[in-house]
N, CA, C and O of each residue as an XYZ file, in Angstrom:
372
protein
N      10.865      1.551    -13.218
C      11.320      2.347    -12.712
C      10.844      4.006    -12.128
O      10.419      4.920    -12.835
N      11.011      4.023    -11.049
C      11.078      4.756    -10.261
C      11.103      6.617     -9.411
O      11.323      6.152     -8.292
N      11.075      7.410     -9.274
C      11.393      8.467     -8.089
C      11.158      8.111     -6.859
O      10.053      7.858     -6.378
N      12.272      8.081     -6.287
C      12.172      7.510     -4.549
C      11.525      8.954     -4.336
O      11.398      9.662     -5.335
N      11.185      9.344     -3.325
C       9.999     10.015     -2.170
C      11.054     10.122     -0.648
O      12.237      9.825     -0.477
N      10.093     10.636      0.214
C      10.012     10.216      1.226
C       9.132      9.139      1.380
O       8.213      8.711      0.682
N       9.915      8.582      3.109
C       9.828      7.668      3.527
C       8.574      7.992      4.429
O       8.584      9.180      4.753
N       7.492      7.288      4.934
C       6.662      7.731      6.174
C       6.995      7.775      7.253
O       7.481      6.860      7.917
N       6.631      9.541      7.768
C       7.527      9.444      9.298
C       5.888      9.900      9.662
O       5.815     10.545     10.708
N       4.736      9.692      9.048
C       2.933      9.902     10.215
C       3.276      9.937     11.421
O       4.367      9.615     11.891
N       2.141     10.421     12.085
C       2.295     10.387     13.709
C       0.904      8.155     13.111
O       0.487      7.318     13.911
N       0.817      8.162     12.227
C       0.637      6.261     12.116
C       1.539      5.540     12.242
O       1.451      4.314     12.173
N       2.846      6.348     12.503
C       3.751      5.327     12.475
C       3.480      4.029     11.607
O       3.647      3.042     12.323
N       3.044      3.614     10.047
C       3.313      3.242      9.460
C       4.194      2.879      8.701
O       4.347      3.518      7.661
N       5.298      1.401      9.072
C       6.947      2.034      8.638
C       7.228      1.623      7.041
O       6.420      1.114      6.264
N       8.211      1.889      6.862
C       8.632      0.754      5.510
C       7.617      1.007      4.287
O       7.200      0.010      3.696
N       7.180      2.328      3.861
C       6.506      2.363      3.254
C       7.374      3.969      2.688
O       7.674      4.911      3.422
N       7.570      3.877      1.467
C       7.859      5.656      0.679
C       6.869      5.831     -0.603
O       6.122      5.118     -1.273
N       7.275      7.126     -0.560
C       6.523      7.600     -1.866
C       7.106      7.886     -2.867
O       7.891      8.833     -2.813
N       6.889      7.049     -4.322
C       6.889      7.075     -5.148
C       6.379      7.940     -6.215
O       5.326      8.570     -6.124
N       7.450      7.953     -7.606
C       7.052      9.118     -8.801
C       6.956      8.351    -10.302
O       8.052      8.056    -10.779
N       5.958      8.052    -10.969
C       6.764      7.857    -11.956
C       7.535      8.866    -12.808
O       7.381     10.087    -12.828
N       8.576      7.962    -13.655
C       9.469      8.937    -13.920
C       8.888      9.923    -14.822
O       9.799     10.750    -14.879
N       7.601     10.523    -15.840
C       6.854     11.010    -16.002
C       5.970     11.690    -15.862
O       5.346     12.380    -16.668
N       5.793     11.428    -14.111
C       5.426     12.263    -12.957
C       3.869     11.881    -12.787
O       3.099     12.279    -11.913
N       3.597     10.946    -13.928
C       1.702     10.429    -14.218
C       1.788      9.716    -13.090
O       0.770     10.146    -12.547
N       2.083      9.211    -12.587
C       1.607      8.934    -11.499
C       2.620      8.561     -9.997
O       3.842      8.592     -9.850
N       1.640      8.257     -9.142
C       2.024      8.523     -7.997
C       1.804      7.946     -6.586
O       0.619      7.768     -6.306
N       3.039      7.494     -5.285
C       1.329      6.552     -4.533
C       2.991      6.304     -3.738
O       4.187      6.571     -3.854
N       1.892      5.529     -2.812
C       2.931      4.907     -1.254
C       3.453      3.336     -2.012
O       2.714      2.527     -2.573
N       4.714      3.255     -1.842
C       5.183      2.051     -2.747
C       6.035      1.010     -1.447
O       7.178      1.433     -1.274
N       5.668     -0.328     -0.467
C       6.831     -1.000      0.614
C       7.810     -0.931     -0.277
O       8.038     -1.015     -1.484
N       8.727     -0.592      1.625
C      10.134     -0.908      1.463
C      10.860     -2.370      0.385
O      11.710     -2.405     -0.504
N      10.049     -3.348      1.009
C      10.867     -4.132      0.303
C      10.234     -4.935     -1.629
O      10.476     -5.951     -2.282
N       9.366     -3.672     -1.791
C       9.400     -4.271     -3.432
C      10.580     -2.995     -4.327
O      10.804     -3.013     -5.537
N      11.317     -1.748     -3.080
C      11.970     -0.395     -4.474
C      13.699     -1.327     -4.505
O      14.491     -0.604     -3.900
N      14.148     -2.143     -4.823
C      15.340     -2.185     -5.829
C      15.861     -0.339     -6.283
O      15.554      0.321     -7.276
N      16.937      0.115     -4.800
C      17.276      1.690     -4.898
C      18.424      1.294     -6.000
O      18.959      0.220     -6.277
N      18.584      2.750     -6.557
C      19.629      3.385     -6.885
C      19.654      4.747     -7.023
O      18.859      5.454     -7.643
N      20.587      5.050     -6.425
C      20.354      6.018     -6.429
C      19.389      6.939     -5.543
O      19.046      6.747     -4.376
N      18.904      8.406     -6.740
C      17.970      8.931     -6.256
C      16.387      8.135     -7.342
O      15.295      8.665     -7.547
N      16.886      6.773     -7.812
C      15.295      6.072     -8.363
C      15.031      4.769     -7.846
O      15.542      4.442     -6.775
N      14.423      4.122     -8.367
C      14.132      2.564     -7.715
C      13.669      1.573     -9.129
O      13.339      2.023    -10.227
N      13.707      0.941     -8.957
C      13.202      0.112     -9.103
C      12.216     -0.725     -8.753
O      12.692     -1.427     -7.861
N      10.657     -1.170     -9.039
C      10.113     -1.587     -8.709
C       9.975     -3.331     -9.195
O       9.839     -3.659    -10.373
N      10.033     -4.217     -8.172
C      10.406     -5.735     -8.056
C       9.316     -6.187     -8.253
O       9.487     -7.140     -9.014
N       7.733     -6.027     -7.908
C       6.720     -7.043     -7.779
C       6.289     -5.902     -8.131
O       6.638     -4.736     -7.947
N       4.882     -6.808     -9.053
C       3.790     -5.966     -9.507
C       2.577     -5.885     -7.875
O       2.152     -6.711     -7.067
N       2.415     -4.216     -8.118
C       2.111     -3.864     -6.598
C       0.532     -1.900     -6.990
O       0.661     -0.797     -7.520
N      -0.563     -2.617     -6.335
C      -1.442     -1.303     -6.526
C      -1.449     -0.895     -5.491
O      -1.632     -1.689     -4.568
N      -1.266      0.420     -5.230
C      -1.477      1.315     -4.167
C      -2.876      1.892     -3.555
O      -3.088      2.651     -2.609
N      -3.804      1.186     -4.532
C      -5.275      1.437     -4.249
C      -5.821      1.239     -2.850
O      -5.291      0.375     -2.152
N      -6.428      1.671     -2.562
C      -6.542      1.991     -0.768
C      -8.352      2.033     -0.675
O      -9.037      3.029     -0.911
N      -8.866      0.662     -0.268
C     -10.120      0.688      0.231
C     -10.973      1.939      1.126
O     -10.471      2.881      1.739
N     -12.331      1.612      0.975
C     -13.163      2.747      2.476
C     -13.907      1.762      2.543
O     -14.576      1.181      1.689
N     -13.741      1.583      3.718
C     -14.816      0.534      4.380
C     -15.358      1.155      5.552
O     -14.626      2.011      6.049
N     -16.801      0.874      6.300
C     -17.279      0.922      7.122
C     -17.474      0.201      8.201
O     -17.178     -0.965      7.937
N     -17.757      0.296      9.075
C     -17.428     -0.824     10.036
C     -18.688     -1.769      9.970
O     -19.796     -1.337      9.651
N     -18.526     -2.656     10.187
C     -19.605     -4.829      9.915
C     -19.472     -4.461      8.178
O     -19.717     -5.294      7.305
N     -19.178     -3.506      7.998
C     -18.434     -4.525      6.516
C     -17.710     -5.803      6.401
O     -16.891     -5.954      7.307
N     -17.786     -6.914      5.419
C     -17.171     -7.967      5.836
C     -16.056     -8.003      4.432
O     -16.205     -7.525      3.308
N     -14.876     -8.799      5.051
C     -14.421     -8.996      4.059
C     -13.222     -9.942      3.558
O     -12.767    -10.562      4.519
N     -12.633    -10.216      2.468
C     -11.523    -11.513      2.143
C     -10.387    -11.339      2.729
O     -10.169    -10.170      2.412
N      -9.651    -11.608      3.254
C      -8.487    -10.944      3.037
C      -7.278    -11.880      3.377
O      -7.239    -12.765      4.231
N      -5.833    -11.282      2.092
C      -5.175    -12.248      1.669
C      -4.213    -11.890      2.798
O      -4.333    -12.408      3.908
N      -2.979    -10.744      2.431
C      -2.155    -10.392      2.562
C      -1.718     -9.529      3.770
O      -2.631     -8.954      4.363
N      -0.195     -9.318      4.313
C      -0.641     -7.922      5.794
C       0.904     -7.602      4.991
O       1.592     -8.561      4.640
N       1.455     -5.898      4.694
C       2.725     -6.078      5.117
C       2.358     -4.288      4.677
O       1.844     -3.575      3.815
N       3.280     -4.265      6.400
C       3.753     -3.780      6.931
C       2.613     -1.920      7.229
O       2.553     -0.697      7.102
N       1.848     -3.460      7.779
C       0.542     -3.025      9.146
C      -0.804     -2.336      8.039
O      -1.658     -1.522      8.390
N      -0.638     -2.984      6.599
C      -2.187     -2.873      6.299
C      -2.127     -3.985      5.593
O      -1.106     -4.612      5.310
N      -3.815     -4.368      5.148
C      -4.355     -6.068      4.746
C      -4.388     -5.268      3.016
O      -4.676     -4.162      2.558
N      -4.036     -6.236      2.630
C      -4.479     -6.972      1.016
C      -5.916     -7.482      1.136
O      -5.905     -8.574      1.705
N      -7.438     -6.991      0.729
C      -8.384     -7.085      0.858
C      -9.407     -7.240      0.065
O      -9.697     -6.188     -0.505
N     -10.117     -8.191     -0.221
C     -11.520     -7.897     -0.913
C     -13.316     -7.304     -0.231
O     -13.710     -7.151      0.925
N     -13.776     -7.177     -1.116
C     -15.794     -5.729     -0.108
C     -16.136     -7.551     -0.904
O     -16.335     -7.987     -2.037
N     -16.044     -8.088      0.414
C     -16.961     -8.973      0.087
C     -18.642     -8.512     -0.970
O     -19.211     -9.147     -1.858
N     -18.989     -7.066     -0.280
C     -19.792     -6.877     -1.640
C     -20.274     -6.199     -2.800
O     -21.405     -5.833     -3.121
N     -19.116     -6.111     -3.380
C     -18.621     -5.685     -4.967
C     -17.705     -6.098     -4.845
O     -17.192     -5.609     -5.852
N     -16.623     -6.899     -4.233
C     -15.747     -7.519     -4.938
C     -14.390     -6.492     -5.477
O     -13.578     -6.632     -6.392
N     -14.558     -5.588     -4.601
C     -13.427     -3.860     -4.526
C     -12.233     -4.652     -3.995
O     -12.283     -4.880     -2.787
N     -11.105     -5.145     -4.697
C     -10.433     -5.618     -3.883
C      -8.382     -3.615     -3.513
O      -8.184     -2.510     -4.018
N      -7.966     -4.103     -2.910
C      -7.400     -2.998     -1.537
C      -6.690     -2.968     -0.744
O      -6.513     -4.061     -0.208
N      -5.890     -1.812     -0.193
C      -5.255     -2.054      1.017
C      -6.324     -1.438      2.265
O      -7.024     -0.538      1.802
N      -6.605     -1.722      3.743
C      -7.280     -1.106      4.719
C      -5.792     -2.070      6.155
O      -5.219     -3.130      6.406
N      -5.967     -0.406      6.666
C      -5.373     -0.455      7.777
C      -5.807     -1.304      8.533
O      -6.953     -1.457      8.957
N      -3.783     -2.570      8.939
C      -4.415     -3.360      9.679
C      -5.304     -3.201     11.296
O      -5.667     -4.290     11.742
N      -5.666     -1.953     12.173
C      -5.805     -2.092     12.473
C      -7.656     -1.267     13.219
O      -8.215     -0.878     14.244
N      -7.892     -1.534     11.172
C      -9.723     -1.470     10.958
C     -10.034     -2.929     11.008
O     -11.182     -3.315     10.783
N      -9.256     -3.598     11.236
C     -10.011     -5.296     10.512
C     -10.197     -6.324     11.951
O      -9.439     -5.820     12.779
N     -10.460     -6.791     12.191
C     -11.083     -8.009     12.849
C     -11.464     -9.045     12.404
O     -12.225     -9.009     11.437
N     -10.954    -10.634     13.113
C     -11.129    -11.531     11.755
C     -12.667    -11.387     13.233
O     -12.828    -10.693     14.237
N     -13.682    -12.796     12.327
C     -14.848    -12.782     12.556
C     -15.606    -14.405     12.292
O     -16.812    -14.562     12.486
């Protein structure tokens, strides 16, 4: 169960991301709307999810797993670290 925050409305135009807080407010982050079952001002997360974003440099190679709302879940080839990267930063090689 989470507390629902605002939908993303930034200039990047990343649709369907909602800012959420754990009930104790110890954790917070962006969650895909598709993973939230809304119950008033609260929601239940319906799928395991990690909000970790990767920092990458041009030319770094990654393994791509899935796309969601303009972001790709990837794994860095150099370190095996996994996280989200904006799709606009990825190109197929």
